[in-house]
C-alpha positions as CSV (number, residue, x, y, z in Angstrom):
1,M,-23.4,23.5,57.2
2,Q,-21.2,22.9,54.3
3,K,-18.4,24.3,54.1
4,Y,-16.3,26.1,51.8
5,L,-12.5,27.0,51.4
6,F,-12.3,30.4,49.7
7,L,-9.0,31.0,47.5
8,H,-8.3,34.6,46.3
9,I,-5.3,33.4,43.9
10,G,-4.2,36.4,42.7
11,M,-3.2,37.8,40.3
12,P,-0.3,39.8,41.7
13,K,-1.0,43.5,40.8
14,C,-4.9,43.2,40.5
15,A,-6.0,44.8,43.5
16,S,-4.6,41.7,46.2
17,T,-3.3,44.3,48.7
18,T,-6.7,46.1,49.1
19,I,-8.5,43.0,49.5
20,Q,-5.8,41.4,51.9
21,A,-6.1,44.9,53.7
22,N,-9.7,44.7,54.0
23,L,-9.9,41.3,54.9
24,E,-6.9,41.6,57.7
25,E,-8.8,44.5,59.2
26,N,-12.7,42.8,58.7
27,A,-11.3,39.3,60.4
28,P,-13.2,39.9,63.5
29,A,-16.8,40.8,61.8
30,L,-15.7,38.3,59.1
31,S,-15.2,35.3,62.3
32,E,-18.9,36.2,63.9
33,R,-20.6,35.1,60.6
34,G,-18.3,32.1,60.4
35,Y,-15.6,33.1,58.0
36,F,-12.3,32.5,59.5
37,Y,-9.4,34.7,57.9
38,G,-6.2,34.5,59.9
39,K,-2.3,33.9,59.4
40,L,-0.2,30.6,60.2
41,P,1.3,31.3,63.6
42,G,4.8,32.2,63.3
43,D,3.8,34.3,60.3
44,E,5.4,37.9,60.4
45,T,5.2,39.3,57.1
46,V,3.6,42.7,56.2
47,G,1.7,43.9,53.3
48,Q,0.9,39.8,52.1
49,G,-2.2,37.9,52.4
50,N,-2.3,35.1,55.0
51,G,-2.0,32.0,51.8
52,T,1.3,33.5,50.4
53,I,3.0,31.1,53.0
54,L,1.9,28.4,51.0
55,N,3.4,29.6,47.8
56,Y,6.6,30.1,49.6
57,F,6.6,26.3,51.0
58,A,5.4,25.0,47.7
59,E,8.5,26.8,45.5
60,S,10.8,26.0,48.3
61,R,9.7,22.1,48.4
62,K,8.9,22.2,52.0
63,Y,6.3,19.9,51.4
64,A,5.6,18.6,54.9
65,Q,5.7,22.4,56.8
66,F,3.2,22.9,53.5
67,N,0.9,19.9,54.4
68,A,1.0,21.3,58.4
69,A,0.0,25.3,57.2
70,V,-2.9,23.3,55.0
71,E,-4.2,21.4,58.3
72,Y,-3.8,24.4,60.4
73,F,-5.8,26.5,58.3
74,L,-8.6,24.0,57.4
75,T,-8.8,23.4,61.6
76,P,-11.8,25.6,61.9
77,E,-15.1,24.4,61.9
78,S,-16.2,27.5,59.9
79,H,-15.2,29.0,56.1
80,V,-12.0,29.2,55.1
81,I,-10.6,32.4,53.3
82,L,-7.0,32.6,52.0
83,S,-5.5,35.0,50.1
84,G,-2.6,35.1,48.4
85,E,-1.7,36.9,45.1
86,S,0.2,34.3,43.4
87,L,-1.8,31.5,44.6
88,V,-2.6,31.2,41.4
89,A,0.6,29.4,40.4
90,L,0.1,26.5,42.7
91,A,-2.1,24.9,40.3
92,R,1.2,24.9,37.8
93,S,2.2,21.4,40.0
94,A,-0.5,18.7,39.6
95,D,0.9,17.2,43.2
96,V,0.1,20.8,44.9
97,L,-3.0,21.3,43.9
98,E,-4.4,17.6,44.9
99,M,-2.8,18.3,48.3
100,I,-4.6,20.8,49.0
101,S,-7.8,19.9,47.4
102,K,-7.8,16.0,49.3
103,K,-7.1,17.6,52.3
104,A,-10.3,20.1,52.1
105,H,-12.5,17.4,51.0
106,S,-11.1,15.2,53.7
107,K,-12.3,18.1,56.2
108,G,-16.1,18.7,53.9
109,F,-14.7,21.9,52.6
110,L,-16.0,22.3,48.9
111,L,-13.4,25.0,47.3
112,K,-14.2,28.6,45.5
113,V,-11.9,30.5,43.9
114,L,-11.7,34.1,43.2
115,C,-8.9,35.2,40.6
116,V,-8.9,39.2,39.7
117,L,-7.1,40.0,36.3
118,K,-5.8,42.7,34.4
119,R,-5.5,42.9,30.5
120,Q,-1.7,41.9,29.9
121,D,-0.5,44.6,28.6
122,L,-1.1,46.6,31.3
123,W,-0.2,44.2,33.7
124,I,2.9,43.6,32.4
125,E,3.6,47.4,32.8
126,S,2.3,47.1,36.2
127,D,4.6,44.0,36.6
128,F,7.8,45.6,35.7
129,K,7.1,48.7,37.6
130,Q,7.4,46.0,41.0
131,H,10.1,44.5,39.6
132,V,12.1,48.3,40.0
133,K,11.0,49.7,42.6
134,G,11.2,45.8,44.5
135,K,13.9,44.2,46.7
136,T,15.1,42.3,43.4
137,A,17.8,42.1,40.9
138,W,15.9,42.4,38.1
139,T,17.4,45.2,36.2
140,A,16.8,44.6,32.5
141,P,14.1,46.3,30.1
142,I,11.1,45.7,30.1
143,E,10.8,43.7,26.7
144,K,12.8,41.3,28.8
145,L,10.1,40.7,31.1
146,V,7.9,40.3,28.3
147,E,10.1,37.2,27.5
148,R,9.8,35.5,30.3
149,R,6.3,35.6,31.6
150,A,5.5,34.7,27.9
151,E,8.1,31.7,28.8
152,K,6.3,30.9,31.7
153,R,2.9,31.3,30.3
154,T,2.0,33.5,33.2
155,L,-0.1,36.0,30.5
156,D,-1.6,32.9,29.3
157,Y,-5.3,33.0,31.8
158,D,-6.7,30.2,29.9
159,F,-3.4,27.8,30.8
160,L,-3.7,29.3,34.4
161,L,-7.1,29.1,35.4
162,G,-7.2,26.1,33.1
163,N,-4.9,24.3,36.0
164,W,-7.4,25.0,38.8
165,T,-10.3,23.5,37.0
166,R,-8.4,19.9,37.6
167,A,-9.9,20.4,41.5
168,V,-12.3,23.2,41.5
169,P,-15.5,23.1,39.2
170,E,-15.7,26.1,36.6
171,E,-18.6,27.4,37.8
172,N,-17.1,28.0,41.6
173,I,-14.3,29.7,39.8
174,R,-14.8,33.5,40.0
175,V,-13.4,35.8,37.1
176,R,-13.4,39.8,37.6
177,P,-11.3,42.2,35.5
178,V,-9.6,45.3,36.6
179,P,-10.8,48.5,34.7
180,A,-8.3,49.2,31.6
181,N,-9.6,53.0,32.2
182,G,-7.9,53.0,35.3
183,E,-11.1,53.1,37.7
184,N,-10.4,50.7,40.9
185,I,-12.2,47.9,41.1
186,D,-14.8,48.1,43.5
187,V,-12.8,45.8,45.9
188,V,-15.5,45.7,48.9
189,A,-18.3,44.8,46.6
190,E,-16.4,41.8,45.5
191,I,-15.4,40.2,48.5
192,A,-18.9,40.7,49.9
193,D,-20.9,39.1,46.9
194,W,-18.3,36.6,46.6
195,L,-18.5,35.3,50.3
196,S,-22.3,36.1,50.4
197,V,-21.9,38.4,52.8
198,E,-23.8,42.3,53.1
199,R,-21.4,44.9,52.0
200,S,-21.7,46.8,55.0
201,L,-19.8,43.9,57.3
202,F,-16.8,45.8,55.5
203,Q,-15.7,49.0,57.6
204,G,-12.8,51.2,56.8
205,E,-10.7,52.0,54.1
206,T,-11.4,51.0,50.8
207,G,-9.2,52.4,48.5
208,S,-6.0,51.5,46.7
209,R,-3.1,50.1,48.4
210,N,0.5,49.5,47.4
211,V,0.0,52.5,44.7
212,S,2.9,52.4,41.4
213,P,5.3,55.4,41.0
214,A,4.6,57.6,38.2
215,T,5.4,55.9,34.8
216,A,8.0,58.3,33.1
217,L,10.2,57.5,36.6
218,V,10.2,53.8,35.8
219,E,12.6,53.4,33.4
220,P,15.5,56.3,34.9
221,A,14.6,54.3,38.2
222,R,15.5,51.1,36.6
223,Q,18.8,52.5,34.9
224,L,19.7,54.1,38.6
225,K,18.9,50.3,39.9
226,K,21.1,48.9,37.7
227,F,24.1,51.6,37.9
228,W,24.1,50.9,41.9
229,I,24.2,47.2,42.1
230,S,26.7,47.3,39.2
231,A,28.8,49.0,41.7
232,G,28.4,46.4,44.5
233,D,24.6,47.8,46.4
234,D,22.7,44.7,47.5
235,V,19.3,44.6,46.4
236,T,18.1,46.0,49.6
237,T,20.0,49.1,49.5
238,A,19.7,49.0,46.0
239,A,15.7,49.1,46.5
240,E,15.9,51.7,49.1
241,K,17.6,54.1,47.3
242,V,15.5,53.3,44.2
243,A,12.5,54.4,46.8
244,A,14.1,57.4,48.1
245,F,14.5,58.6,43.6
246,L,10.6,58.1,43.0
247,E,9.8,60.1,46.4
248,F,12.3,62.9,45.1
249,G,10.8,62.1,41.5
250,R,7.2,63.6,42.8
251,T,9.0,67.0,43.1
252,L,10.5,66.8,39.3
253,D,8.8,68.2,36.1
254,L,7.5,64.8,35.1
255,P,6.6,64.0,31.4
256,K,2.7,62.7,31.2
257,R,3.6,59.4,30.2
258,Q,1.1,56.5,30.8
259,Y,3.0,53.6,29.5
260,I,6.2,52.1,29.0
261,L,5.9,50.0,25.9
262,S,4.5,51.5,22.8
263,H,1.6,51.8,21.2
264,A,2.7,48.5,19.0
265,A,3.9,46.4,21.7
266,R,1.1,46.7,23.6
267,R,-1.1,45.6,20.7
268,E,0.8,42.7,20.0
269,I,0.5,41.7,23.5
270,L,-3.0,41.9,23.3
271,D,-3.2,40.2,19.8
272,R,-1.2,37.5,21.1
273,Y,-3.8,36.4,24.0
274,Q,-6.5,37.4,22.0
275,A,-7.7,33.6,21.9
276,A,-7.0,32.3,25.6
277,N,-8.7,35.9,27.0
278,S,-11.9,34.6,24.5
279,K,-12.2,30.9,26.1
280,V,-11.5,32.6,29.7
281,E,-14.8,34.7,29.0
282,K,-16.4,31.5,27.4
283,R,-15.4,29.3,30.7
284,F,-15.6,31.5,33.5
285,N,-17.4,35.2,33.0
286,G,-20.6,33.3,30.9
287,G,-19.2,34.2,27.6
288,R,-19.5,38.4,28.6
289,S,-16.0,40.2,27.5
290,L,-13.7,40.9,30.3
291,F,-11.5,43.4,28.3
292,D,-11.5,46.0,25.9
293,D,-9.4,45.7,22.7
294,V,-8.8,49.3,22.8
295,I,-5.4,50.4,22.9
296,E,-5.0,54.2,23.7
297,A,-1.9,55.7,21.6
298,E,0.0,58.7,23.3
299,D,2.3,61.6,22.2
300,H,5.1,59.8,23.7
301,D,5.1,57.2,21.5
302,A,7.5,59.3,19.3
303,T,10.1,59.8,21.9
304,S,12.9,57.6,22.5
305,L,12.2,56.2,26.2
306,S,15.9,56.1,26.9
307,E,16.1,60.0,25.9
308,E,13.1,60.6,28.0
309,A,14.6,58.7,30.9
310,A,18.4,60.7,30.2
311,Q,16.6,64.4,30.7
312,I,14.7,63.1,34.1
313,L,18.4,62.2,35.2
314,I,19.9,65.6,34.1
315,E,17.2,67.4,35.8
316,Y,17.7,64.8,39.3
317,F,21.0,65.4,39.4
318,V,21.1,68.8,39.0
319,R,18.0,69.1,41.6
320,K,20.3,67.1,44.0
321,G,23.0,69.2,43.7
322,E,21.2,72.5,44.5
323,G,22.0,72.3,47.6
324,E,25.5,71.5,47.5
325,A,26.7,73.5,44.4
326,L,24.4,76.1,44.0
327,G,22.5,77.1,46.6
328,P,18.8,78.2,47.2
329,A,20.0,81.1,44.2
330,G,22.9,80.2,41.9
331,P,24.3,82.4,39.8
332,A,22.9,81.4,35.9
333,R,26.8,80.7,34.9
334,E,27.2,78.3,37.4
335,A,23.7,76.6,36.8
336,R,24.5,75.9,33.2
337,T,28.5,74.4,33.9
338,L,26.4,71.6,36.4
339,M,23.8,71.0,33.4
340,S,26.7,70.6,31.1
341,S,28.8,68.3,33.4
342,T,25.6,66.9,34.5
343,R,25.1,65.5,31.1
344,Q,28.1,64.2,30.5
345,R,27.6,62.3,33.4
346,V,24.3,60.6,32.4
347,K,26.3,59.8,28.8
348,T,29.1,58.0,31.1
349,L,27.0,56.0,33.4
350,F,23.9,55.6,31.8
351,G,24.8,55.6,28.1
352,G,22.0,58.5,27.7
C-alpha cells in the first residue's frame, strides 16, 4: 500500500480550528480506516493541531527535536495526517522542508498538502482581531499589521505555496478558499474528499470554532489593551481583560460595522495581490477563480474608527459604573454627570 503524509498547512483564521477539532474528535474512526492522527507524547497544547509542535521546534531552531518529532509521526504503517495552521511557513526554510521530505520518502510516504485560503483583505482583518484578543504584545493599528505582513510576504499566496513545490508536486497541493460572503466552508466535505474517505465517517459538531469578536469592538479593545500594557499589565493579564471587555461588549448597543479597514484600503490590498492570486489559480486550482473581487462598501466608511471606538468606550465605562455610581435607576442628573466625566476620561486615556 502506498502511504501518504497528509499535511494541512493552514492558513491561520481559515477554518483551521474547526478542521483540527474534527480530526481529533474522529481520530479513532480514522485509525480504523488506516489514517493516524495523534499528538506527540508530551504535547499538552489545547485547541491546536498535532503539527503545531513542528512549527515551535523549527522556529526555535531545535532541529534535533524537530527530526525526532517527524520520526515519531512517520512511525505508523498507515497514512499519517498532520495539521497546523502555520505549517505553511515551514517551507520558507529549504532545510526544514528537506528534512520533512527526505524523512517521509525514506519511510515510504508521498506528500499531499491542503491549504485553505481567505482573500487577503479579509484575512488581514481576521489576523488583526486575533492579535488584539490574543496573548500577544501587539497594540498597534491594523495598518501596521498590513505593513508587517507585506514585508514578510505572508499575503503573497503564490510565494508561500511555491515554496512547498520544492518538495510536493503541484498536483498534490490542494487549495480551497473560504467564501468571501461570510458563509462557512464545508469542512467535513473538504477533509473527507482530501483523504478519500466517506463523509459519514466524521461525526459530531462540525460548525465554526474560535469565532471572532464583533468588528465594532476590536478597535476599542485594542486601545484598552494598549493602555493596560502601558500601565504595567503583562500580555496574559491584558488578554484576560480584553476577553472580559469583549464579553461585556456583547451587551452594548454596537454599530453594525463589518470591516475595520476602509473600502479604499481593502481595494488596495486586493489589487496588490491580484497577480499572485491569478498564479495560484493557474498552478493549484486548474485555472478556476478562488476569490471574487467585489469589495463591499458600508455606511461606516464615513465614520472615523477612533470616534466610533471612543463612543463605545464611553458607553462601556458608563455601563460598568452603573452598579457603583448610579444604581439600577439613578437620577438623570447623576447620569449626565457620569457621562460628562466619562467623555473626559476617554479623551485623556485614549485621545478620542
